C-alpha positions as CSV (number, residue, x, y, z in Angstrom):
1,M,-7.6,-29.8,4.5
2,Q,-8.9,-26.3,5.3
3,V,-6.5,-24.6,2.9
4,T,-7.6,-26.9,0.0
5,M,-11.2,-26.1,0.7
6,E,-10.6,-22.4,0.8
7,T,-8.6,-22.6,-2.4
8,G,-11.3,-24.7,-4.1
9,Q,-14.0,-22.2,-3.1
10,R,-11.9,-19.3,-4.4
11,D,-11.3,-21.1,-7.7
12,R,-15.0,-21.9,-7.9
13,M,-16.0,-18.3,-7.4
14,K,-13.5,-17.1,-10.0
15,Y,-15.0,-19.6,-12.4
16,L,-18.5,-18.5,-11.7
17,F,-17.6,-14.8,-12.1
18,R,-15.9,-15.6,-15.4
19,E,-18.6,-17.8,-16.8
20,I,-21.8,-16.0,-15.6
21,L,-20.7,-12.4,-15.6
22,G,-17.8,-12.5,-18.0
23,V,-15.5,-11.0,-15.4
24,D,-11.8,-12.1,-15.0
25,V,-11.2,-11.5,-11.3
26,D,-7.5,-12.0,-11.6
27,Q,-7.2,-9.3,-14.3
28,I,-9.3,-6.9,-12.2
29,V,-7.1,-7.5,-9.1
30,K,-4.0,-6.8,-11.2
31,Q,-5.5,-3.5,-12.6
32,V,-6.6,-2.4,-9.1
33,L,-3.1,-3.1,-7.6
34,A,-1.4,-1.3,-10.5
35,K,-3.6,1.8,-10.0
36,V,-3.1,1.8,-6.2
37,S,0.7,1.5,-6.7
38,V,0.7,4.4,-9.2
39,E,-1.4,6.5,-6.8
40,R,0.9,5.8,-3.9
41,A,4.0,6.6,-5.9
42,K,2.5,9.9,-6.9
43,Q,1.7,10.7,-3.3
44,V,5.2,9.8,-2.2
45,Q,6.7,12.0,-4.9
46,K,4.4,14.9,-3.8
47,N,5.3,14.4,-0.1
48,S,9.0,14.3,-1.0
49,R,8.7,17.6,-3.0
50,D,6.7,19.2,-0.1
51,W,9.3,18.0,2.4
52,K,12.2,19.3,0.3
53,Q,10.6,22.7,0.0
54,Y,9.8,22.8,3.7
55,M,13.4,21.9,4.5
56,S,14.8,24.6,2.3
57,E,12.5,27.2,3.8
58,E,13.7,26.2,7.3
59,G,17.4,26.4,6.3
60,G,17.9,22.8,5.7
61,I,17.8,21.6,9.3
62,V,14.6,20.7,11.1
63,L,14.7,19.5,14.7
64,L,11.8,17.2,15.5
65,P,10.6,16.7,19.1
66,G,11.5,13.3,20.6
67,N,7.9,12.0,20.5
68,V,7.9,12.6,16.7
69,S,11.3,11.4,15.9
70,G,10.7,8.2,17.9
71,I,7.6,7.1,15.9
72,G,8.0,3.7,14.4
73,R,11.1,2.8,16.4
74,K,11.2,-0.5,18.3
75,T,11.6,-0.1,22.0
76,H,14.0,-2.3,23.8
77,R,12.6,-4.0,26.8
78,R,14.8,-5.1,29.6
C-alpha cells in the first residue's frame, strides 16, 4: 500500500508541475542525467590521458603502496 501511495504522490506532483508551471519533470530529469553522464565521461577521458602521461613519464611502471592498491578490495573474513 505504501508503494502505491508514494507512486500516486509522485504522479500527482508531476501533474501539478506540468499543469501549473508548464514543466515536464521527466524531460528535465532525462536532460540532467544526460548532462551528468557526458561530464563524467569527459572527466574519465581526462583522467585516463593524465594517467597515461604519468605512466609514460615514470617509465611505464608505477608501484603503488599496499594501502593504495588495496582500496576498494573486499576483505575476506575468517
